[in-house]
Each structure stands twice: as C-alpha cells, then as structure tokens.
N, C-alpha and C positions, 0 to 999 in steps of 0.2 A: 641568602644570596648565593651561598655555595651550592645549595640544592638547585637553584635556578640555573646556575652555570653547568652543573652536572647533568641536568635535564637536556640542555642544549647539546652537550657533547654526546650524550646517549642517543638523542634523536639523529645526530649527524652520523654516528656509527651505524645505527639501524638503516639509515638511508643508503649509506655506502654498501652495506651488506645486501640490501635489496637490489641495488643496481648491479652488483657482481653476480648475484643469483639470476637476475633477469638476463644478463648478458651471457651467462653460461647456458641458460635454457635454450636460447636460440639467437642466432646472429641476424636473422631476418626481422624486418620491421613488423611489429604487431601493435595495433592500437591499444590493447589492454595493457601491454607492458609499458607503453608510453604513459598511460593514465596512472598506473601504479607508481612509476617514477615521479610523476608530477605530484601525486598525493603525498608521497614520502618527502619530497622537497618542501611541500607546503607545511608539513608537520614540523620540519626543521625551522622554517620561517616563523611559524606560530610560537614555537618554543623560544626562539630568539627575541621575538617581540615581547613575550611574557617576561623574559629576563630583563629586557630593557625597561619594562614598566615597573618591575620590582626594585630596580636600582634606586630611583628617586624616593621610593617609599622607605628604603632602608637608610640611605645616606642623607636624604632631604632634611630630616629633623636636626641632624648634626651640622649640616652645611648652611642651612637657612640663617641662623643667627650671625654667622660670619659674613654672609653676603648682604644682609640688611643693614 
C-alpha cells in the first residue's frame, strides 16, 4: 500500500516538473506541450486509480469479516 501511495506522489512530482519545464521552454501555446501535459496528468490519474484498486485488496480481507 505504501508503494502504491509513493507511486502516486512520484507521478504527481514528475507531472509538476514537466509542467514547469514546459512553461519555461515557451510561454506561447504549442499543441505538443498541451499533449505532453495531458499525458503526464493521465499518468497521475492512472497511478491514483491503481492505488485505489490496491486498497481493497490490502484491507478487504481484514474488513470483510467485520462487515459481514
């Protein structure tokens, strides 16, 4: 679970770094920079969804007997 949370934080940090780098490269609109930012944001979303899926796998066996 800690690894999944760390992956999300790492993806977010890389996304932020890419956005800063793209903004430093040019202030003008460029479609490739927009696509790069979108792909980086999608990577963060994918990591977050993966962490969300891992949560029930880790905690489910411990919580299921209490809920049933």
